[in-house]
N, C-alpha and C positions, 0 to 999 in steps of 0.2 A: 504493500500500500504506500509506503514511503517512497519507493521507487516510482510508483505511478504519480504520486504528488509532485515529485521532482520533474518527471516528464511533462506533466501538465503545466507546471510553472515555467519550464523551459519553452513549451509550445506557446504559452501565453506571452512570455517575454519576446519570442520571435514574432508572434502576431502583433504585439505592441510596437516592436521595431518596424515591422512591415507597414503597419498602419501609420506610424509616425512618418516613415519615408513617403508613403502614399500621400499623406496630408501635406507634408512639406513640398512634395512634387506638385501637388495641385496648387499650393500657394505660389510656388515658383512660376507656374504656367500663367496664373491669373494676374501676376504683378508684372508690369512693364515699366521700366525706368527710362523716361525720355532723355535725349541728349541735352547738352547745355543750350544748344541753339534752338531746341524745340520746346524748352520750358515755357509754360504760359506765365504771363504776368499775373501776380496775385490780385491785381486790381480789376481784372477782367472776370466778370461773373459768369459769362456764357460765351462759347465760341460761335453761337448762332445769333448773336446780337447784330442787328442791322441798323447802323448809325448813318443818318443823312444830315449833313450840315450841322453836326454836333447834337442832333436829336436822335435818341434811341427809340426806334419804332417798335422794338420787340416788347416794350412795355404795354403796347396797345393791342386790342383784339384785331382780328382780320378785317372787319368792315372799316374800322377807324384807320388802319394802315392803308387800306385801298383808297379811302377818301383823301388822306394826307398826300399820298403819292400822286393821285390824279390831279388834285388841286395844284401841287407844285409843278407838274408837267404842263398843265394848261397855262398857268400864270406866266411862267418863265419862257416857255417856248412861243407863246403868242407875241411877247415882246421881241424874242429872238427872230421870229419870222419877219416882223415889221422892220427891224434894223437891218436884216439881210437884204430885203428889197430896197431899203433906203440907201444902203451903201452902193448897190449896183445901179442906182439911179443917178449917181454922180457921173457927170460926163467924162468919158475917157477911161473909166475904171474897169470896164467889162473884160478886157484881156488879162486882167491880173487876178483871176480867181484862185490860182494856186498860191500866189503870195498871200492872199487873205487867209487861206487855209494854214499857211506857215505861221502867220501872226497869231491866228486862233489857237493852233497847237502850242505855241510858245506860252500864251496866257494860260491855257489849260494846265500845262506842266507846272507853272508857278503856283496856280491855285491849288493843284493837287498836292504839291510839296508843302504848302502852308497848312492845308487841312491835315495832312499826314503827321505833321509836327504837333498838332493839337490833340491827337488821340494817343492812348496809352500803349497800344500794341503797334509798333512800327515795323514789324518783321514783314518781309516779302514772302508770301505763302505760295503764289503761283509761279511755276518755273519760267525762266527767262525765254526758253524756246517758244512757249505758249504766248508770251507777250509779244514776241517778234511776229508771230502769225496774226495776233489780234491787231497789232499796230499797222501791219500791212493792209488788213481789211479795213481798218478805220481810215487810213489814208485814202484808200480807194473809194470808200463811202462818201466822206466829207469833201475830199479834193475834187473828185469828179462831179459831185453834186454842185459845189460852188462854181466850178468852171462851166458847167452846163448853162448857168444863168447868163453867160455871155452870148448864148445862141438861142435860148428859149425864153418865152415870157414866164413870169413867176408862177401863175396858176397852172400852166402846162407842166412845169418842172415838179410842182407839188403833186399833181395828179399822177405822174409817173411814179413818184415815191410812195404814193398811197397804195399802189398795186403790189407792194411787197408782202402783203398778208399771205398770199398764196405761196410765193417762194419760201417764206419763213416756215410755213407748214411743211413744205416739201423738204426743207433743210432739217426740220425737226424729225422727220421720218428717217432720213438717211444718216444724220449725225448722231441723234440721240435715241433712235429706234422708237419714236413716239407713234401713237395711233390716235387719230382724231375722229370724232363722230360726225354725223350728218349735220348737226347744228353748227359745229365749228366751220365746216366747209361752206355751209349756206351763209354764215356770217361773213366769211372772207369774200365770197362772191358778191353779196349784197353791198358791202362797203366799197369794194373796188368798182363795181358797176355804177353805184350811186355817185361816187366821186368823179368817175370819168364823165358821166352824164352831166354832172354839176358844171364841168368846165367846157362842155361842148358849145354853150352859148357864147362864152368868151372867145373860143377858138374861131367861131364863125364871124364874130364882129371884128376881131383884130388878130387874124392868124399870124403866128410868128414861128412856124415850124422850120427846123433846120436839121438835116440828116446828121451832122456832127453832134449837135446837141442831143438828139435822140440816142445816138450811140453812147455818148458820155453818161447820160442819166440811166441808160439801160445797164451799163457796166456797174454804175454806182448801186443800182437796185440789186444786182446779183451779189455784190459784196455785202450789202446791207442785209440780205436774206440769210447770209451765212453767219455774220458777226454776232447776231443776237443769240443764236444757238451755241456758238463757241464760247461766248461770255457766260451764258447760263451754266454750261457744263463745267467750265473752269472754276467759276465762283462756288458752285455747289461741291465740286470734287475736292478743292483745296481750301474752301472756306475763306476766300479772299475778300477784303473790304472794298467798298466803293472807291475810297480815296486812293488805295493802292492800285486798283484797276485803272483809274483815270491817270495817275501820275506816270506809271510805267508805259502804258499803251500810247499816250500822247507824246511823251518825251522821246520814245523810240521813233514814233511817227514823225516828229519834228526833224530828227536826223535824216530820215528817209527823204522828206520833202526838200530839206536844205541841200542835200546831195544832188537830188534831181534838178533843182533850179540852177545850181552852180554848173552842172554839166551841160545844161541846155541854154545857158546864158540868159535866163529869164529873171535873174535876181536884180541886176543893175537897173533895167528900165522901171521895174516896179518900185524900187527904193527911190528913184529919182521922181517918179510921179507922186508917190505918197508924201515925200518931203515938201512938195509944193502945196499939198492939201492935207495938212496934218490933222485938223479937226474932223474933216469929213471922212478921213480914212482911219487913222490910228485911234482917234477919239471914239468914233462909232464902233470900230473893231473891238475896243476894250469893253464897251457896254454889250456888244454883240457876243463876245466871248464869255463875259461874266454871267449873263442870263443863260447862255448855252451850257456853261459849266454847272450852274444850279439845276438846270433842266435835266442834264445827263445824269446827275446824281440821283434824282428821283426816278429816272428811267431804269438805272441799274438796280435800284431798290425794288422796283416793280419786277424786273427780271429775276432777281434773287428770291423774292417772296412768292410771286404768282406765276412765273414762267415767261418765256419769250413771246408766246402767242398773245397773251393778254396784254403784255406791255406794248406790242405793236398795234393791237386793237385800240388802246388808249391813245397812242401817238397818232394813229390814223384819224381818230375822231378830232384830235387837236388840229390836224391839218385842215379838216373841214372848216373849223372856226377861223383858221389862218386865211383861207380863201375868202371867207365872208368879210373879214377885216380888210383884206386886200382890195375887195370891191368898194368898201366904204371909204378907205383912206386914199385910194388912188383912182377914184371916179370911174368905176366900171359900170356898164349898163346892167339893169336888173330885169329878169323875166321870171315867170312862174315855173319855168323849167328847173330853176334852182330849188324851189320849194319841194317839188316831187322828188328830185334827186336827194335832197336833204332828208326827206322822210325815209328813203331807201337806206341811207346811211344809218339813221336811227334804228331801223329794223335790224340791220346787221349788228349794231352794238347790243341790242336786246337779245338777239340769238346767241351772241358770244357769252353774255352774262348768264343767260338761261342754261347754256351748256356747262358752265362751271358750277351751277347750283340746281341741277336737276332734282336732287333729293329734297331741296327746300322749296323750289318753285314748281308747283304741279298745275299745269294748264288743264282746264276742263276739256273733255272729249266732246266730239260732235253729238254722240249718243246721249251724253249727260245733259248737254245744252237742250237738245230736243225733248228729252224726258222732263226737264225742269219747265220748259215752255208749256208742255201739255198739262202738267200739274197746275201751273198758274192759270191756264184757261179754265180748267175744271173748277178751281177755287173761285174764280171770278164769276163763272156761270152759276155756281151754287149760291154765292152771296147775292147775286141779282134775283135769283128765284126766291130766296128767303125775304 
């Protein structure tokens, strides 16, 4: 019996040692020690915080976040669109669209650097190779878009940009493997067709189409369709901040444009012209860049929280308002065709919102409406009989 007790104690000891080893191994697997460069700042409460212009949107619920982002996009980009058209209305400035983009990227880089110094976590999370791709796409989007204004009138340029809803959806399918329902597709078609119809009246009154401008804005549209999905994937995968995205993408893009203008000898004539009109060029460009920077911060927040498709839908609705303001401030004729096309755009916005909240918004069926109508008739007839 003593020998059995010794054997049992030995087995228990071995089991205890094995259990201790197993427990310690489990603890070892579950604990991961980050490197010094990856250590989080103790002042950061969550890695999922979305901060826009010093305001932490993560403290609000989803509807409030959406309202703040949409308000910021509309307010700043409406001023942005007005200043953009105002700059190109300066006589002789139309050939210098790429130089305006260079100045704009320079201001964006400065604004991004200032904002990055004001936040606590200053680490670069997204790899440099990804930023080089994003910067190239950003240069293509904004540079080609600004340059196209030298060949197209402003509403025509805006209407081409509004058609990026469909390319963004296609890019979401191929880049991120997304799948969209019939409501999303219908929303994209309604908004694009509505905005195209919206500008048809202006095109017939004062047509200013140019094949070069069409090619430029089409290339800008292709780059714009890709960049939203690339930004969304990079920001969600690496949890990059808005200020980081703006600083690195636009500073690298500034180098791209500066190199291109230097090689093509397009820098010197632009500098000479702008030095003769400093207020109308650099002054407007500063306000133009400031409002654009604030606007892009809210757009990046929309992309990070709600996705690229909803962000593009909001910016497309903003473009409709920009066209309206363009007609008001620059004396364009008005016809009722604008009203019907505007209603089509509103329908597209509603379909997109409905597709995002199908579980909360339940539209009544035709059978339900017919049944309710019949019941109301019966009730009315009974009350009249009584």
